[in-house]
KEBA-851652 format. One line per field, with one value per residue (C-alpha): x, y, z. Coordinates in nm, 4 decimals, decimal comma. Layout:
residues N
X X  ... .
Y Y  ... .
Z Z  ... .
***
This chain:
residues 223
X -6,3424  -6,1242  -6,3279  -6,2570  -5,9206  -5,9297  -6,0397  -5,8697  -5,5777  -5,6783  -5,7780  -5,4818  -5,1662  -5,3629  -5,2089  -5,5251  -5,4835  -5,1713  -5,3117  -5,6387  -5,3224  -5,2056  -5,5493  -5,6282  -5,3304  -5,3235  -5,7103  -5,6141  -5,3321  -5,6527  -5,9543  -5,8579  -6,1871  -6,0500  -5,8658  -5,5098  -5,4147  -5,5759  -5,5916  -5,1804  -5,2336  -5,4702  -5,3139  -4,9959  -5,1178  -5,3095  -4,9899  -4,7489  -5,0064  -4,9754  -4,7319  -4,7695  -4,5766  -4,2789  -4,6140  -4,5384  -4,2303  -4,4824  -4,7781  -4,5254  -4,4064  -4,7074  -4,8499  -4,5012  -4,5569  -4,9443  -4,8228  -4,5746  -4,8310  -5,0663  -4,8374  -4,7044  -5,1074  -5,2370  -4,9049  -4,9836  -5,3343  -5,2244  -4,9997  -5,2502  -5,5591  -5,2920  -5,3344  -5,6277  -5,8448  -6,1024  -6,2614  -6,2363  -5,8434  -5,8111  -6,0006  -5,7676  -5,7386  -5,6933  -5,4019  -5,2369  -5,2499  -5,1059  -4,8452  -4,7443  -4,7895  -4,5195  -4,2689  -4,2784  -4,2101  -3,9081  -3,7373  -3,8738  -3,9893  -3,8853  -3,9554  -4,2763  -4,3922  -4,2661  -4,4674  -4,7604  -4,7772  -4,8769  -5,1856  -5,4780  -5,5832  -5,2424  -5,1061  -5,3721  -5,2954  -4,9003  -4,9095  -5,1829  -4,9608  -4,6452  -4,7748  -4,9715  -4,6880  -4,4610  -4,2507  -3,9758  -4,1417  -3,7798  -3,6960  -4,0442  -3,9959  -3,7811  -3,8903  -4,2713  -4,0474  -3,9078  -4,2114  -4,4033  -4,1518  -4,1482  -4,4962  -4,5738  -4,3195  -4,4078  -4,7441  -4,6622  -4,4043  -4,7613  -4,9414  -4,6406  -4,5971  -4,9815  -4,8978  -4,6171  -4,8603  -5,0805  -4,9997  -5,2779  -5,5301  -5,5367  -5,8977  -5,7064  -5,4219  -5,5636  -5,7909  -5,5264  -5,3080  -5,5611  -5,6863  -5,2662  -5,2870  -5,5515  -5,3921  -5,0746  -5,2221  -5,4196  -5,1295  -4,9575  -5,2197  -5,2647  -4,9072  -4,8778  -5,2021  -5,0048  -4,7508  -4,9611  -5,1059  -4,7395  -4,6243  -4,9453  -4,9261  -4,4987  -4,6581  -4,8673  -4,6630  -4,3739  -4,6168  -4,7312  -4,3670  -4,2894  -4,6515  -4,5359  -4,1798  -4,3583  -4,5805  -4,2677  -4,0504  -4,3974  -4,4307  -4,2139  -3,9119  -4,0244  -3,7269 .
Y 20,8391  20,9567  20,7509  20,4826  20,5718  20,5274  20,2098  20,0433  20,1882  20,0486  19,6839  19,6811  19,7643  19,5907  19,2581  19,0906  19,1392  18,9116  18,6345  18,6701  18,6736  18,4436  18,2398  18,2878  18,1845  17,8329  17,7692  17,8952  17,6759  17,3700  17,5613  17,8399  18,0697  18,1553  18,5333  18,5071  18,7203  18,9786  19,0862  19,0792  19,2449  19,5449  19,5020  19,6098  19,8418  20,0364  20,0318  20,1329  20,4316  20,5208  20,5613  20,3033  20,1170  19,9351  19,6851  19,5270  19,3253  19,1852  19,0882  18,9299  18,7174  18,5936  18,5573  18,3200  18,1090  18,0353  17,9499  17,7026  17,5197  17,5321  17,3874  17,1213  17,0221  17,0364  16,7925  16,5290  16,5332  16,4052  16,1316  16,0517  16,0146  15,8344  15,8023  15,4897  15,5343  15,6674  15,4594  15,8255  15,7932  15,4519  15,6246  15,5613  15,9652  16,0477  15,7417  15,9606  16,2817  16,1313  15,9739  16,3352  16,4963  16,2166  16,3041  16,6436  16,6171  16,4297  16,5991  16,9678  16,9268  17,2279  17,4928  17,3239  17,3710  17,6921  17,8620  17,6792  17,8371  18,1818  17,9240  18,0137  17,5906  17,5043  17,5593  17,2805  17,0669  17,0384  17,0168  16,7405  16,5107  16,6009  16,3799  16,1404  16,0493  16,0307  16,3274  16,3192  16,5806  16,5839  16,7872  16,8670  17,1293  17,3652  17,4057  17,4700  17,7563  17,9407  17,9234  18,0742  18,3434  18,4791  18,4846  18,7254  18,9219  18,9978  18,9859  19,2681  19,5001  19,4633  19,6222  19,8710  19,9602  20,0716  20,2422  20,4396  20,5743  20,7361  20,8621  20,8619  20,7510  20,3672  20,2456  20,3567  20,1596  19,8597  19,9379  19,9546  19,7264  19,4175  19,5450  19,4699  19,1843  19,0539  19,2113  18,9890  18,7457  18,6808  18,7559  18,4803  18,2459  18,3554  18,2792  18,0102  17,8993  17,9555  17,7661  17,4545  17,4853  17,4790  17,2247  17,0112  17,1225  16,9867  16,6904  16,6060  16,7224  16,4480  16,1600  16,2124  16,2083  15,8532  15,7104  15,7905  15,6693  15,3303  15,3283  15,3680  15,1323  14,8528  14,9298  14,6762  14,7279  14,6448  14,5362 .
Z 26,2560  26,6329  26,8461  26,5740  26,5616  26,9291  26,9721  26,6918  26,8912  27,2355  27,1321  26,8737  27,1591  27,4694  27,6080  27,5014  27,1262  27,1617  27,3205  27,0291  26,8324  26,9465  26,9744  26,6135  26,4441  26,6246  26,4737  26,1206  26,0730  26,1165  26,0546  25,6967  25,7501  26,0645  25,8891  26,1004  25,8480  25,7959  26,1932  26,1902  25,8689  26,0760  26,3629  26,2803  26,0256  26,3665  26,5555  26,2679  26,2007  26,5958  26,8676  26,9282  26,6803  26,9697  27,0311  26,6643  26,7322  27,0419  26,7743  26,5346  26,8230  26,9234  26,5134  26,4871  26,7753  26,7100  26,3602  26,4616  26,7358  26,5188  26,1628  26,4104  26,5272  26,1944  26,0808  26,4175  26,3005  25,9982  26,1763  26,3421  26,0880  25,8338  25,4852  25,4926  25,7928  25,5752  25,2221  25,0408  25,1413  24,9208  24,6149  24,2911  24,2897  24,6655  24,6568  24,3811  24,4866  24,8354  24,5462  24,4656  24,7655  24,9100  24,6163  24,6413  25,0086  24,9582  24,6562  24,8449  25,1716  25,3574  25,0133  25,0110  25,3866  25,4032  25,0294  25,1482  25,5384  25,3514  25,1947  25,3636  25,2613  25,1046  25,4544  25,6513  25,3169  25,3806  25,6983  25,7631  25,4315  25,6115  25,9290  25,7364  25,4805  25,7855  25,7534  26,0155  26,2689  26,3366  26,0315  26,0258  26,3248  26,2722  25,8936  26,0598  26,3091  26,0497  25,8058  26,1001  26,1585  25,8554  25,7755  26,0473  25,9369  25,5699  25,7623  25,9856  25,7246  25,4837  25,8325  25,8621  25,5133  25,5206  25,8250  25,7572  25,4318  25,6770  25,9880  26,2459  26,1165  26,2379  26,0208  25,6664  25,7793  25,9041  25,5481  25,3248  25,4483  25,4554  25,0971  24,9823  25,1276  24,9527  24,6204  24,7099  24,8017  24,4980  24,3041  24,4186  24,3567  24,0010  23,9369  24,1486  23,8907  23,5780  23,6928  23,7607  23,4238  23,2977  23,4580  23,3293  22,9822  22,9985  23,1879  22,9150  22,6387  22,7854  22,8153  22,4404  22,3524  22,5190  22,3998  22,0572  22,0893  22,2003  21,9213  21,6984  21,8325  21,8435  21,4643  21,2892  21,0273  20,6414  20,4785 .
***
C-alpha cells in the first residue's frame, strides 16, 4: 500500500501529470470515452491527501485550459460539418432535434453550454451543435472559459474533499473521490432525466389541450 501511495503521489505531482491532464481534457471534449473527470478527481484527491496540495491550482489550470481548447475544437468541428453535410442530418427527426437545439441556444445559450460541460456526451453534442448552428463564437468563447474553469474547480474540489477525509492515503482518497464524482454525476443525470420527462409530459398535455380547443372551435353551433 505504501508503495502504491508513493507512486500515486509522485505521478500526481509530476510536471508530466499536468501535460497529461491538459491533453486528456482536450481529447475528452471531442471523444467522451476519455475519462478526464476521473483523472482530475483522482489526481486532486491524491495531492490533497499528501503534502503536495500546492500543485492542485496548477492541476486546475491545466484541466481548465484543456477543457476550453477542447470545447472550442468541438465547436469548430460542428461549424465545419454544418447541419446538412450528411444524409442522416436531413432526416425529419434530426432536423427537428436541431431546431430544438437552435431554439435552446437562442433562449438560454450560456446556461446550456455551461451545464453541458458537466455531462461527457452532452458537452460534445451541445458544442458541436453550437458550431453547426452558427452560434456566435465571440459569445461562445467566453462562455466556454467560464464552463471550463468552473468544471475544473468542481472536479478538483471533489478530490480535495476526499483527500481531506483520508490524509496520507492518496490511493484511498483517489478511490473515494472518483466514487463521489460518479455518485454526483449519476444523481445529476437522474434529476435531469426527471425534468425532461416532466417537460415532455407538460408539452404533451399542452398539445392535447390545444387539439381539444381546435376541435371545439370546429364544431358548428346548433340553434
